[in-house]
N, C-alpha and C positions, 0 to 999 in steps of 0.2 A: 185371631189366632186359630191355628189348625184344630180340627175336630179330633182331639187325641183319643176320645172314647170310641169314635168311629174307626180310627186306625187300630186301636186295641182289639176291637171286635173283628175287623176285617182280616188282620194278619195273625192274631194270636187266639182269637175265638173267645176272649173273656169279656165280661160285661163291666167289671170293676177292677181297679188297680189294687195291688197289695199296699199295705201301709208305707207311706213315704214316697212311693213311686210318682204319684201325680204332682206333688210339690217340686220334686227334682226336675221332672219333665217341663213343667211350666216355667221354672226359673231358667232353664237352658234356653227355652224358646224365647224368653224375654231378653236373652243376651247376657245372662249373668253366669259367672263362673260357679262351679259347684265342688264341694269337698264332702263326699258321702262315705260314711262308715256303716256298712250293712253286712249282716252275717251271711255266711255261705247259705245259698238257697233262698235268699230274700228277693231275688229277681233283679239283680243289678243291670243285667244286659238290656232289659226292656227300657231302663231309664235313659240309655243313650241311643238305643235302636229306634224308638218312636220319634225322638227329635231328628234323628238322621233321615227318617222317611219324610218328616214334615218340612224340614228346612231345605232351602236351595243348596246346591253344591254337594260336596263330598264330606263324609265323616271319616276321620282316621281313628282307628282304635289301636292303641298301643298295648300289646299283649306280650307276656314273656315266653309263652310256650307255643311251639308249632302245633301240637295236638289240639290245644284249645282253639286256635284260629281255624283249623280244619273242621272241627266239630261245629263251631258257630256258623261258619259259612255254609256247611251242609244244611243246618237247621234253617238258616235264613232263606236259602234257595228253595227249600221244600215249602216254605211259607210264601214264596213269590216275591221275595225282597232281593234285588240284585246286589250281590256282594262278592268280594274276592279277598284273597290273602296274598301277600308278597313276603316270602321268607326263603330261607336257605334250602328248602326242599324243592324249589323250582330251579330249573336251569336258567342260564342268562337269557336265552332266547324266550323262554316262558315269562320271565320277569319283564322283558321288553314288551312282549305282547300285552301283558296285563296293564302295564303303564300306558301303552298306546290306547287301549280300550278305555282306561280310566280317564285319560285326557279328553276323550270324546263323550264322556258322560255316561259310560255303560254301567257304572256302579254307584250305589248310594253309600255303601260302607266298604272300607278297605282296612283289613287287619294287617298290622306290621309289627315286627319286633323292634325294640328301642334302638338296637344296633343299626337297623336299616336307615334311621334318620341321619346317620353320618355318611351315607353313600352319596357321592357327588351326583350320580344319575337320578337318585330319588329326590334330592334337594332341588335339582333342576326341574323335575316334574312338579314338585310341590309349589315352587315359586310361580308357576304358570297355571296352577289349578285353583279352582274355587273351593277352598277348604273352609267349611262353616263351623265345624266342631272337631276338637281333638279330645277323645275320651281315653283316659289313662287307667287301664285296668291293673289290678294288683299294685296300686300306687305306693304301698308301703315299701316296695323295692327301691324307692328313691332315698330311703333313710338308712344311715349306718346303724341306727337303733332298731331297724326292722329285722325280720327273720331271714329275708332273702335279698339282701342288698345287692343291687345291680348298678355298677357305676354308670352304665349307659343311660339309665333313667335320669341321671342328673344333667344330661345334655338336652333334655326335651325342650326346656325354655329357650336355649340357644337356637334350637331348630325352628321353633315357631316365630322367633324374633326376625328370622330372615324372610318370612312370607310377606306378601304385598299388603296384607291386612291381618290383624290379629284375630284368630278364631276364638270362639268360646272354649274354655278349658274346663273339663269335668273330670275329677279324680275319684276313683272308687277303690275301696279296700274292704276286706272282711274283718280285719283286726288292726287296730291302731290305737296305741295309748297316746296321751297328750303330747309326748315328746315326738313321736313318729308323725302324728297329725300336724304338728307345727312344722316339721321338716317338709312334709308334703306341700303345705301352703307356701312356705318360703321358697323352696327350690323349683316349684312349678310357677312361681311368681303369680299366684292367683290374686285377682283383684276383687276385694270385698266379696268373697265367695259366700254362696248360700251353704251353710253348714247343716248337716243332718247326721244324727247317729240314731238309726232306727232300732226298734226293740230287737234284742238278741234272742228272744224266746221263740222256740220252735215247738209248738204244742204237740205236733205229730210224732216227736222223737221221745222214745223211752231211754232213760239213762240208768245204767247199772254199773256199780263198782264192786268187784268181787274180791273180798279178802275175808276168809273164814273167821268166825268168832274165836278169840283167843290167839289169833295169828296176825294181829293188826300190824305188828312190826315186821314179822318175818314174811307175811304174805303167803303166796302159794308158789310152789316150785314148778319146774318145767313139766314133770310128769302129770301133775294136777292140772296145769294149764292145757296140756294136750288132751287130757281126758275130757275136760270141759269143752274144749274146742270141737272135738269130734262129735260129742253128744249134741252140741248146739247145731252144728252143720247138718247132722242127720235129720234134725227136725225142720231144717230150712233148706233142704237139698235142691229145690228148684228155684232158689232165689239168688240174686247177685249180692256178693259181699266183699268187703275189703278187710284184711287183717294187717294192722300196722305192727312192724317189728323194729327193734332198736338197731340191729346191725344187718349188713348185707348177708353174712353167713347165716344168720337166723332166718331170714326170709326163705333161703333155699331149704333149710331144715324143715321149717313149718310147711312149706309147699309140698315137699316130699312126703311128709307125714300125712297130709290131707289126701294126696294122690294115692298113697299106699292103702288108704282106707276106702278107695273107690270113688273119690269125688274129683271134679274138674278144677284144677288149681295151677297157678303159675307164680313164680317169684318175679319180683321187679325191684331193681335197685340201680344206682348210678354207676356201678361197676360194669354194667352191660353196655354193649354198643348201642348207639342211637337207633340203628335199624332193628335190633332185637327188641328194644323198649317200645318202639313204634308198633311192631307186630303184636306184642303182648297187649298193649293198650287197645289196639284195634280189635283184637279177639275178644277182649272184655266188653268193649263198646257194642259189638255185634252179637254178644251172648254166646260166642263160641267157647269162651272160658267163663265159668261162673264165679270163681274166687281168685282174688289177687292177694298174695302175701307180699307186703311191700315195706320199704323204708319210706321216710318222708319225701323221697324223690318222686313218689307217686302222689303228687300234691296239686299244685296249681294246674288248672287245665282239665281236671276231672269233672266232666260236665254230664255224666250219666245220671239221669234223674231217678231211675228205678233201682238204686242200690238199697237193699232192704236192711242191711246191717253193716256196721263198722265195729270191728273188735280190735282193741289195743292189747296186743300180746304183752307189751311192756308199757310202763308208765312214761308218757312224754315229759319233756323238761319244763313245760309251762302250760297254763290253762288256755292261753290264746291258741297255741299249737294244737292242743287236744280238741278244743271246740271247733276249730276250722276243719280238722281232719274228720272228727265225728259228724260234722255238718254235711259231709258228702253223702250221708244216708238220707233217704226220704225227700229228695229235692222235688219230687212230683207232688208233695203234700200228703201222700199216703203214709200210713203208720210204718215206722222203722225203729230199729234198736241200735243204741250206742253203748257198748260194753267195754269196761276197762278191767283187765286182769292185773292186779297189783302184787308186787313182791318187793320187799325192802332192798334186795340186791339191785333192783333197777334204780332205786333212789341213790344208793351208794355209788353205783357205777357212773351215773350221770353227773353227780356232784364231783367225784374224784377225778374222773377221766375227761368228760366233755367240758366241764366248767373250769375246774382248778388247773388241770394239766394241759388242756389243749386250747383253751379260749383265745389267748393272745396269738399263738402261732397260727391257728386256723383263720382268725380274723385277717391277719396280714396276708396269708397265702391266698385265701379265697376271694378277697375283695380288692387287694392291692392298696388298702387304706391302712396306714400305720397309726394306731391309737397312741395318744399320750399316756403317761403312767396314770394320771388322774382319770382319764377316760376309761382306761383298762380296769382300774379299781372300781369305778362306778358301774361298769358293765358287768363285772363279776358279781358284785353285790346285788345288782338287779336280777341277774340270772339265778343266784341262790335263793333270793326271795321268791322268784317265780316258781322255782322248783319246790319250795316249801308249801306254797299255795296249792300246787298240784298234789303234793302228798296229803295235805289236809282233805282235799276232795276225795282222794283215793281211799282213805281209811274212814271216811265219814260214815257213822252209823246212827246218828241222831238228827243231823241237819239235812233236810231235803237237798238232793244233788242239784236240782234245777235252781233252787234258791241260792246255792253256793256259786254256781256258774253266773247267774244273772247279777248277783251281788258283786262279783269280781269285776263285771263290766259296768257297774254303777247303777244297776236296776234293782228295784225293790219288789220282791214277790211276797205279798202279805200272807198268803196261805200256802201250805205245802202243796206240791203239784199233783200228788196222787198218781204219778206216772214215772216213778224212779224206784231203785232198789231199796232206798231208805223208807219211802212212803209205803212200799209194798213188800216189806221185809219178810213177810210170811210166805211169799211166793217164790219158788225156785226159778230164777230167770232163765235157766236152761230149758225149762218146760213151759215157759210162757208162749202162748200162741197168739196170732193176730186174726184168728178166724171169728172171734166173738164180735158181734155187731152191736154198737151202742145205739140207743134209741134215735139219735139224730143223724145216723149214718145211712147211706143208701143200701137197701137190700136189693141184690141183683141176682139174676139167673146165672149160676156158676157154669152150667153147660154152655150157654150162649156166650158167656164171657170167654170161655176157653176156645170156642170156635172163632170168635172175632179176633182173639189174640193170634191164633194160628194163621188167619188170613192176612193180618197185618205183617206178620213175620215173613210170609211169602212175598208180599208187596215190597217189603224192605229189601229182601234178597235180590229181587228183580231190579230194584231201583238203585241198589248200592249205597243205601243209607241206613242208619240204625233205626230199629222199629220205633223207638221212643220219639224220633223226630217226625214220624208220620202221625201216630195217635198214641197217647200215653195210656197207662192202665186206668187212671181215674176216669178218663173219657169213655173207655171201653166198658167200665162198670156201669156208668150212667146209661150207655146204650143198651146194655144187657138188662137194665132195670126198666127203662122206659120203652124200649123196642119200637123206635120210630119206623114208619113204613114208607115215607116219601122223603124226597130231598128237602122239602119245606119243613117237615117235622124234624128231620135230622138237624137242620140248621138251627132250629129253635131249641133242640134238646142238647146237642153236643157243643162243647167249648172248642170248636174248630173254626179256623179262619175260612174266608170265602174261597181262597185258593185251594186249601186242602179238601173242602167239600166238593169242589169241582173235580179235583184229581182222584179222590178216593171214596167219595160218597156212594157211588153206584156199587162199588165192591162191598162196602159195609152193609148197604141195604140188601144186597143179594144174600148175604149170610143170614141176616135177620129174617127176611121174608121166606127163605128156604126153611129155616127153623120153624117159622110160623106155619108153613104149609104142611110140615110133618105132624102138625097137631100138638106140638110141644108147648105152644102158647095158649 
């Protein structure tokens, strides 16, 4: 079997896998189907990318969003892994060129939207290609019980049944209850899959639910929310953050409020054209915009690892949705904050409008799938139950918030986490800082860190890729602490793959050695 630890070190710079990753990879390499439920930020992509590198042939990754494909391909190329995407952003001639190159073995990984699998030209290519693995990302889209049902996902099994040989099928999702998970296994026709549901705990995330004492039902109004928001942002003005809002109109209002206070912010919602949304997301990815006020449309495909906070201006309709959105903070493993601003009017609006009034009509219009009366009743009851669970979380003042979240997903946390607004109720979360260093954390030279970060930003601009895809902040902090002076020392110190050390090592060492020559070390 392939040296998966060697591949991990070579391409990703890590010495060990995150929990669950190694077992998934080994099962795929043994030819077994996989159904993996892993929280946002748990490292799902490594689980299919390393097998893709190790196996002969091509890995197809089925992904629902263009932006996600583009981000992933940029990151893979930066790491020296040949990859491409085929989607509607390409012209027909560009698609043809990509397929021609793929047929000649130019790529190990190809990202495609599920709709592409119905294209006659793509089917023709696939029948003649050596496809060893099909990885289905955001696999909950296959289920009518999932949050983002996509009918085209239900045709994936028909697609691979046309191939000359059946590839390994690996399904990945961040949130799936038993019903959705059953749908995934059935509709993808998985054969005795290796099932894994990894821990949903993200220790680096702080959770806060803000509803003042004595106002647990009424919660806080818009003026109070805005005051909280601006105070919080002023204390985190150099950091990237996402603010989730309930409606399109509210994203515009919130973004305007933030801009008027002198901060960099943009709204994002499904009412905007695809080109406008693409530009806004790209500006956020490349740090030209620091804050995005968005509806849930700013969802799947957000792969920026250095988001330092996610604030929910309104309560979401269920804990699955909240945790997936909140989990977009701190994907680099560094400390980040997830804060919910609760008001009872949010609860009432979701229940009366989104569930009771619009549920059946939207299901039929958005999915093309007409529910039976029994299914509709079950769906509404499940939605209201989910909403109530979300409310209990929002107004919790005695039960640890992390314990509530993990308990909802079937995990038991024996002790309070010590890192949520319930456990730390005497501390105003607007004033919490992340500058304090715990005994087991790296102490680094902040001046050198700033210089290294500036150099990486210049390299990123010159290369046309996000800074985080070159070197993330956690690695830069390690370099600013250890201060390696040679490429050998750099490779031993930094969690960088061999390709990145070859590409960027000299530039990083130049900053460190110049700093040392100035007598600062």
